[in-house]
C-alpha positions in Angstrom: 0.0 0.0 0.0 1.6 3.2 -1.2 1.5 6.4 0.9 1.1 9.8 -0.6 2.0 13.0 1.2 -1.0 15.1 2.2 -2.0 18.1 0.3 -1.9 20.3 3.4 1.8 19.4 3.9 2.7 20.6 0.5 1.0 24.0 0.8 2.8 26.7 2.7 0.9 28.1 5.6 -0.7 31.5 4.9 -0.8 32.3 8.6 2.9 32.5 8.8 5.2 35.0 7.2 8.1 37.3 7.7 8.2 39.6 10.6 10.2 42.8 11.1 12.5 42.8 14.2 11.7 45.1 17.1 14.5 47.5 16.2 13.2 48.0 12.6 11.1 51.2 13.3 14.1 52.8 15.0 16.3 51.9 12.0 13.7 53.2 9.5 13.4 56.4 11.6 17.2 56.9 11.6 17.4 56.3 7.9 14.5 58.7 7.3 16.2 61.4 9.3 19.5 60.9 7.5 17.8 61.0 4.1 15.8 64.1 5.1 19.0 65.9 6.1 20.6 64.9 2.9 17.7 66.1 0.7 17.5 69.3 2.6 21.2 70.0 2.2 21.0 69.1 -1.5 18.0 71.4 -2.1 19.4 74.2 0.0 16.7 74.1 2.6 17.8 75.7 5.9 14.6 75.3 8.0 14.5 72.5 10.5 10.8 72.3 10.0 11.2 71.5 6.3 13.7 68.6 6.8 11.6 67.3 9.7 8.5 67.1 7.4 10.6 65.4 4.7 11.9 62.9 7.2 8.4 62.2 8.5 7.1 61.5 5.0 10.0 59.3 4.2 9.5 57.4 7.5 5.8 56.6 6.7 6.6 55.6 3.1 9.7 53.6 4.1 7.6 51.8 6.8 5.0 50.8 4.3 7.4 49.6 1.6 9.6 47.6 3.9 6.7 46.0 5.8 4.9 45.1 2.6 7.9 43.3 1.3 8.9 41.5 4.5 5.5 40.9 6.0 2.3 41.5 4.1 0.1 44.4 3.0 -2.3 44.1 5.9 0.6 44.3 8.4 2.1 47.1 6.3 -1.1 49.2 6.6 -1.2 48.6 10.3 2.4 49.8 10.7 1.6 52.9 8.5 -1.3 53.9 10.8 1.0 53.4 13.8 3.6 55.5 12.1 1.1 58.3 11.4 0.1 58.3 15.1 3.7 58.7 16.2 4.3 61.4 13.6 1.2 63.3 14.9 2.4 62.9 18.4 5.8 64.3 17.6 4.3 67.2 15.7 2.3 68.1 18.8 5.1 67.6 21.3 8.0 69.3 19.5 6.4 72.8 19.5 5.4 72.4 23.2 8.9 71.2 24.2 10.4 74.1 22.2 8.2 76.6 23.9 9.1 75.2 27.4 12.8 75.1 26.5 12.8 78.7 25.2 10.9 79.9 28.3 13.2 78.2 30.7 16.3 79.3 28.8 15.4 83.0 28.7 13.5 83.1 32.0 16.3 81.8 34.3 18.4 85.0 33.6 16.6 87.0 36.4 14.5 84.2 38.0 15.6 84.1 41.6 14.2 84.6 45.1 14.6 88.4 44.9 12.6 88.4 41.7 9.8 86.5 43.4 9.7 88.5 46.6 9.9 92.1 45.3 7.6 94.3 43.3 8.5 96.8 40.5 7.8 99.8 42.8 9.7 102.8 41.4 11.9 100.6 39.1 11.6 101.8 35.5 11.2 99.4 32.6 14.7 100.2 31.3 16.4 99.5 34.7 17.5 96.2 36.2 15.9 94.8 39.3 12.3 94.7 40.3 10.2 91.6 40.7 6.7 90.1 40.4 5.6 89.8 44.0 2.7 92.2 43.3 1.7 90.4 40.2 1.7 87.0 42.0 -0.4 88.4 44.8 -2.8 89.9 42.3 -3.1 86.7 40.4 -3.7 84.6 43.5 -6.4 86.9 44.8 -8.2 87.4 41.5 -8.2 83.7 40.6 -9.1 82.7 44.1 -12.1 85.0 44.2 -13.2 83.8 40.7 -13.0 80.2 42.0 -15.1 81.1 45.0 -17.8 82.4 42.7 -17.6 80.0 39.8 -17.0 76.6 41.5 -20.2 76.5 43.7 -22.4 77.9 40.9 -20.9 75.5 38.3 -21.2 72.5 40.6 -24.8 73.3 41.6 -25.8 74.0 38.0 -24.4 70.6 37.0 -26.2 68.9 39.8 -29.5 70.5 38.6 -28.9 69.4 35.0 -28.1 65.8 35.9 -30.3 65.1 38.9 -33.3 67.4 38.4 -33.1 69.0 35.0 -36.1 68.2 32.8 -38.1 70.3 30.2 -37.5 73.6 28.6 -35.5 75.2 31.5 -32.9 72.4 31.5 -32.5 72.7 27.7 -32.2 76.5 27.9 -29.5 76.2 30.6 -27.6 73.6 28.6 -27.8 75.8 25.5 -26.4 78.8 27.3 -23.7 76.8 29.0 -22.6 75.6 25.5 -22.6 79.2 24.3 -20.6 80.4 27.2 -18.0 77.7 26.7 -16.9 79.4 23.5 -17.2 83.0 24.6 -14.1 85.1 24.0 -12.4 86.4 27.1 -12.6 90.0 25.8 -16.4 89.7 25.7 -16.6 88.8 29.4 -14.3 91.7 30.1 -16.4 94.1 28.1 -19.6 92.9 29.9 -18.1 93.7 33.3 -16.6 96.9 32.0 -20.1 98.1 30.9 -21.3 97.5 34.4 -18.4 99.5 35.8 -19.2 102.4 33.5 -22.8 102.3 34.5 -22.0 102.6 38.2 -18.9 104.8 37.6 -16.4 102.5 39.2 -12.6 102.7 39.0 -10.5 99.6 38.0 -10.1 97.1 40.8 -9.1 93.5 41.2 -12.5 92.1 41.9 -13.8 93.3 38.6 -11.2 91.0 36.9 -12.4 88.2 39.2 -16.0 88.6 37.9 -14.9 88.3 34.3 -12.7 85.3 35.1 -15.6 83.7 36.9 -17.7 84.0 33.8 -15.1 82.2 31.8 -14.6 79.5 34.4 -18.3 78.6 35.1 -19.1 76.8 31.9 -15.9 74.7 32.2 -16.9 73.7 35.7 -20.4 72.9 34.7 -19.4 70.7 31.8 -16.7 68.8 33.7 -18.9 68.3 36.7 -21.8 67.2 34.6 -19.8 64.5 32.9 -18.5 63.3 36.3 -22.0 63.0 37.8 -23.2 61.1 34.7 -20.5 58.5 35.4 -21.9 57.6 38.8 -23.9 54.3 38.5 -27.6 54.7 38.8 -27.6 51.6 41.0 -26.0 53.6 43.8 -28.8 56.2 43.6 -31.5 53.5 43.5 -30.0 51.7 46.5 -29.9 54.8 48.6 -33.5 55.8 47.6 -34.7 52.3 48.3 -33.5 52.7 51.9 -35.7 55.7 52.3 -33.0 58.3 52.0 -34.2 61.6 50.5 -32.9 62.6 47.1 -31.0 65.6 48.3 -29.2 63.5 50.9 -28.5 60.8 48.3 -26.8 63.5 46.2 -24.9 64.9 49.1 -23.8 61.6 50.7 -23.5 59.2 47.7 -23.3 61.0 44.3 -20.9 63.8 45.2 -18.4 61.7 47.2 -18.3 59.1 44.4 -17.5 61.8 41.8 -15.4 64.1 44.0 -12.1 63.3 42.4 -13.3 64.1 38.9 -15.1 67.3 40.1 -12.0 68.5 41.8 -9.9 67.8 38.8 -12.2 69.8 36.6 -12.1 72.7 38.9 -8.3 72.7 39.1 -8.1 72.6 35.3 -10.5 75.4 34.9 -8.4 77.5 37.3 -5.4 76.7 35.1 -7.4 77.9 32.1 -8.2 81.3 33.5 -4.9 81.9 35.2 -3.3 83.0 31.9 -6.1 85.3 30.7 -4.9 88.8 29.8 -7.7 90.7 28.0 -10.3 91.0 30.8 -7.5 91.9 33.3 -6.2 94.6 31.0 -9.6 96.1 30.7 -10.8 95.9 34.3 -7.7 95.7 36.6 -5.5 98.1 34.7 -2.2 97.0 36.4 0.0 98.6 39.0 3.7 98.5 39.8 3.0 98.6 43.5 1.7 96.0 45.9 -2.0 96.2 46.4 -3.4 93.4 48.7 -6.9 94.8 48.5 -8.7 93.4 45.4 -11.8 95.6 46.1 -10.1 98.9 45.8 -7.6 100.3 43.4 -5.7 99.0 40.4 -3.9 95.7 40.8 -1.4 93.7 38.9 -1.5 90.1 37.6 1.1 87.8 36.0 -0.4 87.8 32.5 -0.8 91.6 32.5 2.7 92.0 33.9 4.1 89.9 31.0 2.1 91.9 28.5 3.3 95.3 29.9 6.9 94.3 30.3 7.2 92.8 26.8 5.4 95.8 25.3 7.9 98.3 26.8 10.6 97.2 24.3 13.4 97.3 26.8 16.0 94.5 27.0 15.7 94.3 30.8 11.9 94.2 30.6 12.2 91.3 28.1 14.1 89.3 30.7 11.5 90.1 33.4 8.7 89.1 31.0 10.3 85.7 30.2 10.9 85.1 34.0 7.3 85.9 34.7 6.2 83.6 31.9 8.3 80.8 33.5 6.5 81.5 36.8 3.1 81.3 35.2 4.0 78.0 33.4 5.2 76.6 36.8 1.9 77.8 38.4 -0.2 76.0 35.8 2.0 72.9 35.9 1.6 72.7 39.7 -2.2 73.0 39.4 -2.2 70.2 36.8 -0.1 68.0 39.1 -2.3 68.7 42.0 -5.4 67.8 39.9 -3.8 64.5 38.8 -2.9 63.7 42.4 -6.4 64.4 43.7 -7.9 62.4 40.9 -5.7 59.4 41.7 -6.3 59.8 45.5 -10.1 60.0 45.1 -10.4 57.4 42.3 -12.7 54.5 43.1 -10.7 51.5 44.5 -10.7 48.5 42.2 -10.0 44.8 43.1 -10.1 43.2 46.5 
């Protein structure tokens, strides 16, 4: 009895094929950068942006061609999409890293303890010395007052929309919150300015806080609303089934469950308004001297200080503007780190 080899043994498996090594993307990237530099040098292109774009295009094309020859077209398409994601990531990160590096490089020239603990006082823009203590104080007071106004109003509005909102009133509130989310900061400043002109008021720090609160409220409403929607309805139903009133269910069950996300949204909204210049320029007016009373007299703030120093056109003022920019970036970074820490601390525990 003769034996014949099976047909399946003769056919090559279509499930197996070549596979690029793990270091292949790095090799393709290095080759793309080298070719991009060579093409830029040959074409006389001196901009780093141009050779970077050429290298990115070569990287995507090279990934597809090599993957298609070694592996298969399906895997090549997958690698191309992955390459596009990495290219988009680098296009977003490189300008941000360049901005941070430029700010740190230029800001450290005059950034020291003296700069942080002294005001401009009688120092002229063309003179050395001076500091940003008055601007830091103004920013903390204005942003703090804006938070005291916007945070409770925003959280209560979100609770109404999620827990009670039905009918035309809820739809109207949602519509106006959406409109306010995209409102330019100058419009909020002009609105408060019109009220100041009606009552014949002089510039003062609290006026800037009111404009910043208008910008902050829709962000707090939207973030809090999304966090409240993530709370499982089973928790509400269990509390109500035990005879607990709805207001107490919201206070004792819903809010503690979503507290981490709500706090994170508030911190991020504070970081969003901390760098606003237009409403502060209209309403606070700026001052070189320390004014700890936000309800009387002109007051400084970090964004306004940066604008005024850079607009003076003096070399020493440029250094102070960059140092103040570095301080503002550090302030926003600290707020983001605090928000992440609170979110991780208050996150629901998983597992046993």
